[in-house]
C-alpha positions in Angstrom: -44.6 65.7 302.5 -44.1 69.1 301.1 -43.3 69.5 297.4 -40.0 71.3 297.8 -38.8 68.8 300.4 -39.8 65.8 298.3 -38.1 67.2 295.2 -34.9 68.0 297.0 -34.7 64.6 298.7 -35.5 62.7 295.5 -32.9 64.6 293.5 -30.2 64.0 296.1 -31.0 60.3 296.5 -31.3 59.7 292.8 -27.9 61.2 292.2 -26.4 59.1 295.0 -28.0 56.0 293.6 -26.9 56.6 290.0 -23.4 57.7 291.1 -22.9 54.2 292.6 -25.1 52.2 290.2 -24.0 49.3 288.1 -25.0 49.1 284.4 -28.1 47.1 285.0 -29.5 49.6 287.6 -28.7 52.5 285.1 -30.5 50.6 282.4 -33.6 50.1 284.6 -33.7 53.8 285.4 -33.4 54.6 281.6 -36.2 52.1 280.8 -38.4 53.7 283.5 -37.8 57.2 282.1 -38.5 56.0 278.5 -41.7 54.3 279.4 -43.4 57.7 280.1 -42.3 59.3 276.8 -45.0 60.3 274.3 -46.1 57.4 272.2 -49.4 55.8 271.2 -50.5 57.1 274.7 -49.7 60.7 275.6 -47.2 61.3 278.3 -50.0 62.9 280.3 -52.1 59.7 280.2 -49.1 57.6 281.0 -48.4 59.7 284.1 -52.1 59.2 285.2 -51.6 55.4 284.7 -48.4 55.6 286.8 -50.2 57.5 289.5 -53.0 54.9 289.7 -50.5 52.0 289.8 -48.5 53.8 292.5 -51.6 54.4 294.6 -52.7 50.8 294.3 -49.2 49.7 295.3 -49.3 52.2 298.1 -45.9 53.9 297.3 -46.0 57.4 298.6 -42.7 58.4 297.0 -44.1 57.2 293.6 -47.4 58.9 294.2 -45.6 62.3 294.8 -43.4 61.8 291.7 -46.4 61.0 289.5 -48.4 63.9 290.9 -45.5 66.2 290.1 -45.4 64.8 286.5 -49.2 65.0 286.2 -49.2 68.6 287.4 -46.5 69.5 284.9 -48.4 67.8 282.1 -51.5 69.9 282.8 -53.7 67.3 284.4 -56.9 68.9 285.6 -58.6 68.4 288.9 -61.4 66.4 287.2 -58.9 64.2 285.4 -57.0 63.7 288.7 -60.2 62.8 290.6 -61.2 60.2 288.0 -57.8 58.6 288.1 -57.8 58.5 291.9 -61.3 57.0 291.8 -60.0 54.2 289.7 -57.1 53.6 292.1 -59.6 53.5 295.0 -61.9 51.0 293.2 -59.0 48.8 292.2 -57.1 49.1 295.5 -59.9 49.3 297.9 -60.2 51.2 301.2 -56.5 50.6 302.0 -55.8 53.2 299.4 -57.7 55.9 301.3 -54.7 57.1 303.5 -52.6 57.5 300.3 -55.5 59.3 298.6 -55.6 61.8 301.5 -51.8 62.4 301.3 -52.0 62.7 297.5 -54.7 65.4 297.8 -52.6 67.3 300.3 -49.5 67.1 298.0 -51.6 68.2 295.0 -52.9 71.2 297.1 -49.2 72.0 297.9 -48.4 71.9 294.2 -51.2 74.3 293.5 -49.9 76.8 296.0 -46.2 76.5 295.4 -46.2 76.5 291.6 
């Protein structure tokens, strides 16, 4: 998926979801957002952790989201490769297709930003 397409679709679907959401759904979204704020761990490291978890769980939307956040946080290619290696070791070869798409998305981030 291309960066612009992903960001547009995510924004539209998030707005739709939150416009119709009950209190518990809104609270979960707020909790998710707060979890990635600076704390004992930097926001950058939390995004790398989120990326690894998303890769192991094989959620392409989540992978793209965390790649966006990692890019904005200044994650280097070396840091990205180490995180992706952890995802591959933990998740096994089933992660490879997601790794491929993640690298394509990262390349798109590099060329569109």
